LOVEXRO-391580 format. One line per 10 residues: their letters; for each residue x, y, z of C-alpha. Coordinates in steps of 0.1 Angstrom, whole numbers, plus 5000, padded with zeros to 4 digits. Example, Ala and Ser with C-alpha at 12.3 -4.5 7.8 and 13.67 -1.06 7.14 Angstrom:
BEGIN
as) 5123:4955:5078 ~ 5137:4989:5071 $
END
This chain:
BEGIN
mfkaaiaaaq) 2062:8171:9427 ~ 2095:8188:9421 ~ 2077:8212:9391 ~ 2048:8219:9422 ~ 2076:8227:9446 ~ 2100:8252:9422 ~ 2064:8266:9406 ~ 2053:8277:9445 ~ 2082:8295:9450 ~ 2080:8316:9415 $
palcvpphlp) 2088:8354:9423 ~ 2058:8363:9397 ~ 2034:8344:9420 ~ 2050:8350:9461 ~ 2066:8389:9454 ~ 2031:8408:9444 ~ 2013:8406:9478 ~ 2041:8419:9497 ~ 2051:8454:9476 ~ 2047:8485:9495 $
kkpagrlivi) 2024:8514:9497 ~ 2036:8543:9473 ~ 2063:8564:9497 ~ 2063:8598:9497 ~ 2097:8597:9485 ~ 2114:8572:9455 ~ 2112:8538:9457 ~ 2145:8524:9448 ~ 2152:8487:9440 ~ 2184:8463:9457 $
gagkasaama) 2188:8428:9455 ~ 2210:8398:9453 ~ 2203:8366:9447 ~ 2194:8337:9421 ~ 2161:8349:9422 ~ 2166:8384:9421 ~ 2158:8393:9390 ~ 2128:8376:9381 ~ 2117:8390:9418 ~ 2126:8424:9402 $
kavednwkge) 2105:8417:9372 ~ 2078:8411:9391 ~ 2079:8442:9411 ~ 2083:8464:9376 ~ 2049:8444:9364 ~ 2028:8450:9398 ~ 2045:8487:9402 ~ 2021:8518:9387 ~ 2045:8546:9401 ~ 2081:8555:9398 $
lsglvvtryg) 2109:8533:9410 ~ 2142:8525:9400 ~ 2172:8503:9413 ~ 2200:8479:9406 ~ 2199:8437:9416 ~ 2227:8414:9410 ~ 2217:8375:9400 ~ 2237:8344:9389 ~ 2250:8344:9354 ~ 2224:8326:9337 $
yavpceriei) 2199:8340:9358 ~ 2187:8371:9342 ~ 2155:8383:9333 ~ 2150:8417:9312 ~ 2140:8443:9331 ~ 2133:8484:9316 ~ 2137:8501:9350 ~ 2157:8479:9372 ~ 2189:8471:9361 ~ 2203:8435:9362 $
iesahpvpda) 2240:8425:9363 ~ 2254:8393:9365 ~ 2280:8375:9389 ~ 2294:8343:9399 ~ 2282:8313:9426 ~ 2295:8300:9446 ~ 2329:8314:9440 ~ 2326:8351:9438 ~ 2343:8370:9414 ~ 2354:8408:9397 $
asvtaakril) 2315:8409:9389 ~ 2305:8400:9425 ~ 2324:8429:9437 ~ 2311:8454:9414 ~ 2279:8446:9419 ~ 2286:8453:9459 ~ 2304:8488:9451 ~ 2274:8497:9428 ~ 2245:8488:9447 ~ 2264:8506:9480 $
rtvegltand) 2267:8538:9454 ~ 2228:8535:9447 ~ 2218:8538:9481 ~ 2237:8569:9488 ~ 2220:8602:9497 ~ 2186:8589:9506 ~ 2162:8604:9526 ~ 2140:8595:9554 ~ 2109:8599:9526 ~ 2125:8570:9505 $
vvlclisggg) 2119:8533:9511 ~ 2143:8508:9495 ~ 2130:8472:9484 ~ 2156:8448:9487 ~ 2152:8417:9468 ~ 2171:8385:9488 ~ 2175:8348:9481 ~ 2197:8324:9480 ~ 2232:8326:9465 ~ 2236:8364:9474 $
ssllvapleg) 2266:8357:9499 ~ 2288:8351:9466 ~ 2272:8370:9443 ~ 2271:8405:9463 ~ 2311:8409:9479 ~ 2325:8439:9492 ~ 2357:8424:9509 ~ 2370:8445:9541 ~ 2397:8469:9540 ~ 2425:8451:9546 $
ltledkqavn) 2410:8419:9522 ~ 2411:8412:9485 ~ 2384:8394:9464 ~ 2414:8368:9464 ~ 2410:8363:9502 ~ 2373:8360:9498 ~ 2375:8338:9470 ~ 2401:8313:9494 ~ 2373:8317:9525 ~ 2342:8304:9497 $
hallksgati) 2367:8273:9484 ~ 2376:8264:9524 ~ 2344:8265:9535 ~ 2326:8247:9507 ~ 2349:8219:9514 ~ 2353:8220:9551 ~ 2318:8202:9558 ~ 2304:8235:9576 ~ 2263:8241:9577 ~ 2256:8272:9557 $
semncvrrhl) 2245:8288:9584 ~ 2285:8287:9598 ~ 2293:8294:9566 ~ 2273:8328:9563 ~ 2286:8334:9598 ~ 2323:8337:9589 ~ 2314:8359:9558 ~ 2293:8378:9575 ~ 2323:8393:9593 ~ 2348:8397:9565 $
saikggrlaa) 2321:8419:9546 ~ 2318:8455:9541 ~ 2278:8448:9526 ~ 2267:8420:9549 ~ 2256:8413:9585 ~ 2234:8448:9582 ~ 2259:8469:9566 ~ 2239:8475:9534 ~ 2208:8485:9558 ~ 2230:8505:9576 $
achpakvitl) 2240:8522:9545 ~ 2201:8529:9537 ~ 2199:8551:9564 ~ 2176:8570:9569 ~ 2155:8556:9546 ~ 2127:8529:9554 ~ 2141:8496:9541 ~ 2118:8469:9530 ~ 2130:8435:9528 ~ 2115:8407:9508 $
lisdvpgdrp) 2128:8371:9514 ~ 2133:8336:9495 ~ 2145:8314:9519 ~ 2172:8291:9509 ~ 2185:8283:9545 ~ 2172:8257:9570 ~ 2151:8275:9601 ~ 2145:8300:9577 ~ 2170:8330:9598 ~ 2172:8360:9577 $
mdiasgptvp) 2208:8368:9591 ~ 2218:8335:9571 ~ 2201:8342:9537 ~ 2224:8358:9515 ~ 2248:8365:9551 ~ 2219:8388:9557 ~ 2228:8424:9543 ~ 2200:8441:9558 ~ 2189:8425:9588 ~ 2207:8426:9624 $
dpttcadala) 2237:8399:9633 ~ 2240:8383:9667 ~ 2272:8368:9661 ~ 2304:8376:9666 ~ 2340:8373:9654 ~ 2348:8352:9681 ~ 2317:8330:9668 ~ 2335:8328:9635 ~ 2368:8320:9649 ~ 2353:8290:9664 $
iitryavklp) 2337:8278:9634 ~ 2373:8284:9614 ~ 2383:8260:9644 ~ 2358:8235:9647 ~ 2363:8227:9608 ~ 2400:8232:9612 ~ 2395:8255:9581 ~ 2430:8272:9566 ~ 2427:8308:9559 ~ 2456:8336:9550 $
rnvmdiless) 2471:8353:9580 ~ 2451:8386:9573 ~ 2417:8369:9569 ~ 2424:8355:9606 ~ 2436:8390:9613 ~ 2403:8409:9604 ~ 2384:8381:9632 ~ 2411:8380:9661 ~ 2412:8417:9663 ~ 2376:8420:9661 $
rgesvkpgdp) 2376:8445:9632 ~ 2350:8426:9614 ~ 2320:8432:9635 ~ 2287:8434:9620 ~ 2256:8456:9628 ~ 2238:8443:9658 ~ 2203:8441:9671 ~ 2190:8474:9684 ~ 2213:8496:9659 ~ 2196:8527:9654 $
rlaksevhfv) 2203:8529:9616 ~ 2180:8498:9614 ~ 2148:8510:9634 ~ 2128:8511:9601 ~ 2137:8481:9589 ~ 2113:8454:9578 ~ 2116:8418:9568 ~ 2086:8398:9551 ~ 2092:8360:9539 ~ 2079:8360:9504 $
atpqmaleaa) 2090:8318:9493 ~ 2099:8292:9519 ~ 2110:8256:9519 ~ 2077:8250:9541 ~ 2060:8260:9515 ~ 2074:8243:9485 ~ 2070:8210:9503 ~ 2033:8218:9510 ~ 2028:8225:9470 ~ 2044:8188:9462 $
avvarnagmp) 2024:8174:9488 ~ 1995:8183:9470 ~ 2006:8169:9441 ~ 2008:8138:9458 ~ 1974:8134:9475 ~ 1954:8143:9441 ~ 1972:8114:9427 ~ 1956:8095:9457 ~ 1989:8092:9475 ~ 1996:8097:9512 $
vhilgdsleg) 2025:8119:9520 ~ 2046:8130:9552 ~ 2066:8162:9555 ~ 2094:8149:9574 ~ 2110:8183:9578 ~ 2119:8214:9556 ~ 2151:8218:9573 ~ 2171:8186:9572 ~ 2210:8191:9580 ~ 2240:8169:9581 $
eardvgkvia) 2266:8155:9556 ~ 2245:8139:9527 ~ 2258:8106:9527 ~ 2245:8099:9566 ~ 2210:8119:9558 ~ 2208:8093:9532 ~ 2215:8061:9549 ~ 2184:8078:9579 ~ 2159:8082:9552 ~ 2166:8049:9540 $
gialhvarhg) 2162:8034:9566 ~ 2129:8050:9574 ~ 2122:8041:9539 ~ 2131:8007:9542 ~ 2105:8002:9576 ~ 2078:8015:9559 ~ 2082:7991:9530 ~ 2088:7968:9554 ~ 2069:7971:9587 ~ 2043:7996:9577 $
qpfappcvll) 2062:8022:9604 ~ 2058:8045:9610 ~ 2033:8051:9576 ~ 2019:8023:9558 ~ 2026:8017:9522 ~ 2019:8032:9498 ~ 2031:8067:9507 ~ 2054:8096:9497 ~ 2082:8111:9524 ~ 2091:8145:9517 $
sggettvtvr) 2121:8168:9532 ~ 2137:8198:9525 ~ 2166:8220:9541 ~ 2204:8220:9530 ~ 2228:8190:9535 ~ 2266:8194:9533 ~ 2294:8174:9516 ~ 2330:8172:9529 ~ 2349:8168:9503 ~ 2374:8139:9503 $
gsgrggrnve) 2377:8128:9468 ~ 2382:8143:9433 ~ 2346:8140:9420 ~ 2319:8161:9408 ~ 2301:8168:9443 ~ 2265:8180:9447 ~ 2249:8174:9477 ~ 2217:8161:9465 ~ 2233:8134:9446 ~ 2256:8126:9474 $
fllslaiald) 2219:8118:9495 ~ 2207:8099:9467 ~ 2236:8076:9461 ~ 2241:8066:9497 ~ 2204:8064:9495 ~ 2205:8040:9469 ~ 2230:8021:9484 ~ 2218:8018:9519 ~ 2183:8007:9504 ~ 2202:7979:9486 $
gqpgihalag) 2179:7973:9456 ~ 2149:7972:9476 ~ 2117:7971:9454 ~ 2090:7994:9451 ~ 2110:8025:9466 ~ 2123:8055:9438 ~ 2136:8087:9449 ~ 2144:8119:9438 ~ 2163:8150:9452 ~ 2176:8181:9431 $
dtdgvdgiee) 2182:8218:9445 ~ 2151:8243:9438 ~ 2177:8266:9422 ~ 2185:8241:9391 ~ 2220:8239:9405 ~ 2236:8209:9425 ~ 2270:8219:9433 ~ 2286:8238:9408 ~ 2270:8217:9380 ~ 2244:8230:9359 $
iagacigpdt) 2224:8200:9368 ~ 2195:8203:9399 ~ 2201:8167:9406 ~ 2189:8129:9400 ~ 2165:8101:9409 ~ 2169:8064:9414 ~ 2145:8032:9417 ~ 2152:7993:9430 ~ 2176:7990:9398 ~ 2201:8019:9403 $
ltrawdigik) 2230:7999:9417 ~ 2225:7969:9388 ~ 2224:7993:9360 ~ 2258:8008:9374 ~ 2273:7976:9379 ~ 2262:7966:9345 ~ 2282:7996:9326 ~ 2315:7990:9353 ~ 2308:8016:9377 ~ 2307:8008:9414 $
pkdslanndg) 2287:8029:9434 ~ 2308:8027:9463 ~ 2337:8043:9448 ~ 2318:8070:9432 ~ 2301:8078:9468 ~ 2339:8074:9485 ~ 2354:8098:9453 ~ 2320:8126:9462 ~ 2311:8116:9423 ~ 2276:8114:9422 $
hglfqalgds) 2269:8134:9391 ~ 2296:8114:9374 ~ 2272:8080:9382 ~ 2238:8096:9373 ~ 2250:8111:9344 ~ 2263:8080:9331 ~ 2228:8062:9337 ~ 2211:8088:9325 ~ 2192:8095:9355 ~ 2203:8132:9361 $
vitgptltnv) 2170:8159:9366 ~ 2182:8192:9345 ~ 2157:8219:9349 ~ 2177:8248:9336 ~ 2175:8283:9359 ~ 2145:8282:9380 ~ 2145:8318:9391 ~ 2140:8307:9428 ~ 2153:8293:9452 ~ 2144:8275:9479 $
ndfravlier) 2168:8251:9487 ~ 2167:8211:9487 ~ 2137:8194:9477 ~ 2142:8150:9485 ~ 2106:8127:9472 ~ 2109:8091:9485 ~ 2077:8073:9469 ~ 2074:8037:9483 ~ 2047:8015:9471 ~ 2025:7992:9481 $
qaser) 2042:7963:9469 ~ 2075:7970:9486 ~ 2064:7952:9519 ~ 2055:7920:9504 ~ 2097:7915:9497 $
END
């Protein structure tokens, strides 16, 4: 099911149907995200006319292209290459005409891969912001709201820089609710949020940021491009892959195996450990009472949980979810689960996620690991690697957020 979810969001499959008609002028391809290089390859393979361009992707996610240059930078915390990428993409769209079309390929991860600090800010400031937000427990939407108001390229600014050319944005969504302004912090779409909204988020999570960062927000110098801006009048946005599409592809696999499947939602959010408890409660009720679904069945869900880091472990929201789920299930027979990030990276580890079964807790105790201690230390990766239960995919070249599947066997109800 996990493989099917990833396959459904492969750019080679989902990008070609959305390519534009040949423009009167030039076609310029730009983009940012973990899937952007694979998206660029899909454009090249299916575009008969002239084109040129530049996209930035995560280290290790490059795909060879002939006419579109692929560069790499860092994720989830930006580096100097992220700044260079932003500068080069802005130069790529200079001097365009109304006859030109800019095809912008955006997927998750672009917020870190494409960084252009506003005047008065440095890369170090942006790195400090990212570090603080990642540890705060803020949602991806909240984090991106702050990022948009500290950037010279996000929050519609990239589309404004393309004016008067037409901008067509192809999106692979990795955010709950599929809001365009939250995917890579919305470089080509208008932003209705404000500096005041960003400040409220910082206050809500007690995030400590450098004084010059706060000055940008408090002075409103970081305001983004708003809806109705004439520079974005010719901008189009098309979703080519979403978490819901991926879950539906996984559901087909389950049904073909004769297993009833229920999609609980494509945008579940909250603390990973809390979501784990909730899903465990549903699974246990299914197993013990046959409500709201009768076993055997599969429960699928997507979205993006958060982790408020309090320990010194290796983190990862999917493995934190799974560890909390396993603890709450307490060895219930006949319940198995897998959770992973569809981009192949959970947290900062080159590990997509992990899987659990009824024996997960016992096996951990047998090798001297206390699961509750691992959860308290935010060390899901440490526990699952020690058990040999990590799920490693390598770069998937796409990103449609987290994937969670819980399999409840019929015999689970016999306990």
